[in-house]
C-alpha positions as CSV (number, residue, x, y, z in Angstrom):
1,M,4.5,-8.0,23.7
2,K,3.5,-4.4,24.1
3,R,-0.2,-3.5,24.8
4,I,-1.4,-0.1,23.9
5,V,-4.8,1.4,24.8
6,I,-6.1,4.0,22.4
7,V,-9.0,6.3,23.4
8,S,-10.8,9.0,21.4
9,D,-13.5,11.6,21.8
10,L,-14.4,11.7,25.5
11,Q,-15.4,15.3,24.9
12,M,-15.7,16.1,28.6
13,P,-17.9,17.3,30.3
14,L,-20.1,15.5,27.7
15,E,-18.5,12.1,28.4
16,H,-20.3,8.9,29.2
17,K,-19.5,9.0,32.9
18,A,-19.7,5.3,33.6
19,A,-17.6,4.5,30.5
20,N,-15.0,7.0,31.6
21,R,-14.8,5.5,35.1
22,N,-14.7,2.0,33.9
23,L,-11.9,2.9,31.4
24,I,-9.8,4.4,34.1
25,N,-10.4,1.3,36.4
26,F,-9.4,-0.9,33.5
27,I,-6.2,0.9,32.8
28,H,-5.3,0.8,36.5
29,D,-5.9,-2.9,36.5
30,Y,-4.5,-3.9,33.1
31,Q,-1.4,-1.6,33.2
32,P,-0.9,-1.4,29.4
33,D,2.5,-0.3,28.2
34,E,1.1,2.9,26.8
35,V,-2.1,4.9,26.6
36,I,-2.8,7.1,23.6
37,N,-5.7,9.6,23.6
38,I,-6.1,10.7,20.0
39,G,-8.0,13.8,20.7
40,D,-11.2,15.6,21.6
41,I,-10.6,14.8,25.2
42,T,-12.4,18.0,26.1
43,D,-15.4,19.4,24.2
44,Y,-14.8,23.1,24.7
45,T,-18.5,23.8,23.9
46,A,-18.5,27.6,24.3
47,P,-15.9,28.5,21.6
48,G,-17.4,26.0,19.1
49,R,-18.9,27.2,15.9
50,W,-22.2,25.5,16.8
51,S,-22.4,27.7,19.9
52,A,-21.8,31.1,18.2
53,G,-24.4,33.6,19.3
54,K,-26.3,31.1,21.3
55,R,-26.6,30.4,25.1
56,A,-24.0,27.7,24.9
57,E,-21.4,30.3,24.1
58,Y,-21.9,31.7,27.6
59,G,-21.8,28.3,29.3
60,M,-18.8,26.8,31.0
61,S,-15.6,28.7,30.3
62,V,-12.7,27.1,28.5
63,K,-10.7,27.0,31.8
64,E,-13.6,25.4,33.7
65,E,-14.0,22.7,31.0
66,A,-10.2,22.0,31.1
67,G,-10.4,21.9,34.9
68,Y,-13.2,19.4,34.7
69,T,-11.2,17.1,32.4
70,V,-8.2,17.3,34.7
71,A,-10.3,16.5,37.8
72,N,-12.4,13.7,36.2
73,H,-10.0,12.0,33.8
74,V,-6.4,13.2,33.8
75,R,-5.7,13.2,37.6
76,P,-7.7,9.9,38.3
77,L,-5.9,8.2,35.4
78,R,-2.5,9.2,36.8
79,K,-3.3,8.1,40.3
80,G,-3.0,4.5,39.2
81,Y,-1.0,4.6,36.0
82,D,2.5,6.1,35.7
83,K,3.5,4.8,32.3
84,K,3.6,6.6,28.9
85,V,0.6,8.7,28.0
86,T,0.3,10.7,24.8
87,L,-2.4,13.2,23.7
88,L,-2.9,14.2,20.1
89,G,-4.1,17.5,18.7
90,S,-7.7,17.6,17.5
91,N,-10.4,19.9,16.2
92,H,-12.0,20.4,19.7
93,G,-8.6,20.8,21.3
94,E,-7.9,23.6,18.8
95,R,-11.1,25.4,19.6
96,P,-10.0,27.8,22.4
97,H,-6.9,29.0,20.6
98,K,-8.7,29.3,17.3
99,Y,-11.6,31.3,19.0
100,L,-9.1,33.7,20.5
101,V,-7.3,34.2,17.2
102,E,-10.5,34.7,15.1
103,R,-12.9,36.4,17.5
104,C,-10.8,38.0,20.2
105,P,-7.4,39.0,18.6
106,A,-6.9,41.9,21.1
107,M,-6.5,39.2,23.8
108,Y,-4.3,36.9,21.8
109,D,-1.8,34.8,23.7
110,E,0.4,32.2,22.2
111,V,0.4,29.8,25.1
112,I,-2.3,30.2,27.7
113,F,-5.2,28.8,25.5
114,Q,-3.2,26.0,23.9
115,E,-4.4,22.6,25.1
116,P,-1.1,21.4,26.6
117,H,-1.2,24.4,28.9
118,L,-5.0,24.2,29.7
119,L,-4.7,20.5,30.7
120,R,-1.3,21.0,32.5
121,L,0.2,18.1,30.5
122,D,3.7,18.8,31.7
123,E,2.6,18.5,35.3
124,F,1.1,15.1,34.7
125,G,3.9,13.8,32.5
126,I,1.8,13.6,29.4
127,D,3.3,14.0,25.9
128,F,1.6,16.0,23.2
129,E,1.7,15.4,19.5
130,P,-0.1,18.1,17.5
131,L,-0.7,16.2,14.2
132,K,0.3,12.5,14.2
133,Y,2.2,10.0,16.3
134,D,4.0,6.9,14.9
135,F,3.4,4.5,17.8
136,A,4.2,1.1,16.3
137,P,6.0,-0.2,13.2
138,G,4.1,0.8,10.1
139,W,1.3,2.5,12.2
140,T,0.5,6.1,12.9
141,A,-2.2,7.7,15.1
142,T,-4.0,10.9,14.0
143,H,-7.2,12.5,15.2
144,G,-8.7,12.5,11.7
145,H,-9.7,16.1,11.3
146,A,-6.7,17.3,9.2
147,K,-7.3,18.9,5.8
148,G,-7.0,16.4,3.0
149,I,-8.5,13.4,4.9
150,S,-11.9,12.6,3.4
151,L,-14.6,11.8,5.8
152,S,-16.6,8.5,5.2
153,R,-20.0,7.6,6.3
154,F,-18.9,4.1,7.1
155,A,-16.9,3.0,10.2
156,G,-13.2,2.6,9.3
157,G,-13.6,4.4,6.0
158,T,-12.1,7.7,7.2
159,A,-9.1,6.0,8.7
160,M,-8.6,4.1,5.4
161,N,-8.7,7.4,3.6
162,A,-6.0,8.7,5.9
163,A,-4.0,5.5,5.4
164,R,-3.9,6.1,1.7
165,K,-2.7,9.7,2.3
166,F,0.0,8.7,4.8
167,Q,0.8,5.4,3.0
168,K,0.9,3.6,6.3
169,N,-1.6,2.0,8.6
170,V,-3.7,4.6,10.5
171,V,-5.8,4.7,13.7
172,C,-8.0,7.7,14.2
173,G,-11.0,9.0,16.0
174,H,-13.1,12.1,15.1
175,T,-16.0,10.3,13.4
176,H,-17.3,8.6,16.6
177,R,-17.4,5.4,14.7
178,A,-15.7,2.1,15.4
179,G,-14.5,-0.2,12.6
180,I,-11.5,-1.8,10.9
181,I,-11.0,-1.8,7.1
182,S,-8.1,-3.3,5.2
183,E,-7.3,-3.2,1.5
184,S,-4.6,-5.0,-0.5
185,S,-2.8,-4.0,-3.7
186,G,0.1,-5.1,-5.8
187,E,0.9,-8.5,-7.4
188,F,-0.2,-11.3,-5.1
189,A,-1.7,-8.7,-2.7
190,T,1.8,-7.9,-1.3
191,R,0.8,-4.4,-0.1
192,Q,-1.8,-4.0,2.6
193,L,-3.1,-0.9,4.4
194,T,-5.4,-0.9,7.4
195,G,-7.5,1.9,8.8
196,V,-8.9,1.7,12.3
197,E,-11.5,4.0,13.9
198,V,-11.8,3.5,17.7
199,G,-15.2,5.1,18.3
200,C,-16.0,7.5,21.1
201,L,-16.7,7.7,24.8
202,M,-19.1,10.7,24.6
203,D,-22.7,10.4,25.8
204,I,-24.8,10.7,22.7
205,K,-27.7,12.0,24.8
206,K,-25.6,15.1,25.5
207,A,-25.0,15.9,21.8
208,S,-27.8,18.5,21.5
209,Y,-26.8,19.3,17.9
210,L,-28.1,15.9,16.9
211,G,-31.7,17.0,17.7
212,A,-34.3,15.5,20.0
213,A,-34.1,12.0,18.5
214,G,-30.3,11.9,18.8
215,F,-29.8,10.1,15.5
216,G,-26.1,9.5,14.9
217,N,-24.0,6.7,13.5
218,W,-21.8,6.6,16.6
219,Q,-20.4,3.7,18.5
220,L,-19.0,3.6,22.1
221,A,-15.6,1.9,21.9
222,F,-11.9,2.2,22.4
223,G,-8.9,0.4,20.9
224,L,-6.5,-2.2,22.2
225,F,-3.4,-2.9,20.1
226,Y,-0.9,-5.7,20.6
227,V,2.6,-5.1,19.3
228,N,5.1,-7.9,19.0
229,G,8.2,-6.7,17.2
230,G,7.0,-5.8,13.7
231,R,3.6,-7.4,14.1
232,V,0.7,-5.3,15.1
233,S,-2.8,-6.6,16.0
234,P,-5.5,-3.9,16.2
235,N,-8.6,-4.7,18.3
236,I,-11.8,-2.7,19.0
237,I,-13.3,-3.0,22.5
238,D,-17.0,-2.4,22.2
239,V,-18.6,-0.5,25.1
240,E,-22.2,-1.2,26.1
241,R,-24.8,1.5,26.6
242,D,-24.3,1.2,30.4
243,G,-20.6,1.9,30.0
244,S,-19.5,-1.7,30.6
245,F,-17.1,-3.7,28.4
246,M,-15.1,-6.9,28.4
247,V,-11.4,-7.3,27.7
248,E,-9.7,-10.7,27.6
249,G,-12.6,-12.3,29.5
250,E,-12.7,-9.7,32.3
251,V,-15.8,-7.6,32.5
252,Y,-15.6,-4.0,33.7
253,G,-18.7,-2.3,35.1
254,A,-21.2,-5.1,34.4
255,V,-24.0,-6.5,36.5
256,K,-22.9,-9.4,38.7
257,R,-24.6,-11.7,41.3
258,N,-24.0,-10.8,44.9
259,A,-23.5,-13.3,47.7
260,L,-27.2,-13.7,48.1
261,G,-27.7,-14.7,44.5
262,R,-29.4,-11.4,43.6
263,F,-28.1,-9.2,40.8
264,A,-26.3,-6.1,41.9
265,R,-24.4,-3.6,39.8
266,S,-20.6,-3.7,40.4
267,A,-18.7,-0.6,41.3
268,T,-17.7,1.7,38.4
């Protein structure tokens, strides 16, 4: 039985800090067979189109944001986990290189502002897949931003649209929604496709583009997949607003009673 943890849309430094710490602690404790981050691990706010001509374009530099991600996620993760880790390409991951090509062509460099270089993936032994990654029999992971994948308003719908395109089961991120949708076809429903969206671990309060009320159909979550030969069981782990969650009966980052019977928040 293989166990695979799938994470998406941390968008550091806009991540939910407690959720990020609890996730890393969980991975250290659980020791899954593989961790897949399906993109938008770093926000790269300054080169984003929402920042063009605004103060945000002069905020943290691309290298500063990448350094923050390394210091607060990549390095801490690797301190207690030495198994396979894969990062997928994503729209936010493409922002620095795209910005350079479109708005600063005189400074163009093929490598320096590509995400694998910015995050020093080789140094930390992390694989990079630019478009999609076949991680289990009949399943592929993709961020969800590629042209031709129609976005849906409903959780799981975008992944289902991608599954129809790829003609295999798909897990994706990008939408910040968490849901599983399956559909069957053929005589006696012999053909089944499943789409899974694994939510996000971004702090919605930091998404200034949503406006003062912060309305957004987003869910804090990550994925846990069990793979036994050709059988794959996808599961969504819901994350509470305080960043805590429960996996197989074990709670990470919750409020617990201390020795005096009073409630005290456990370490995250």
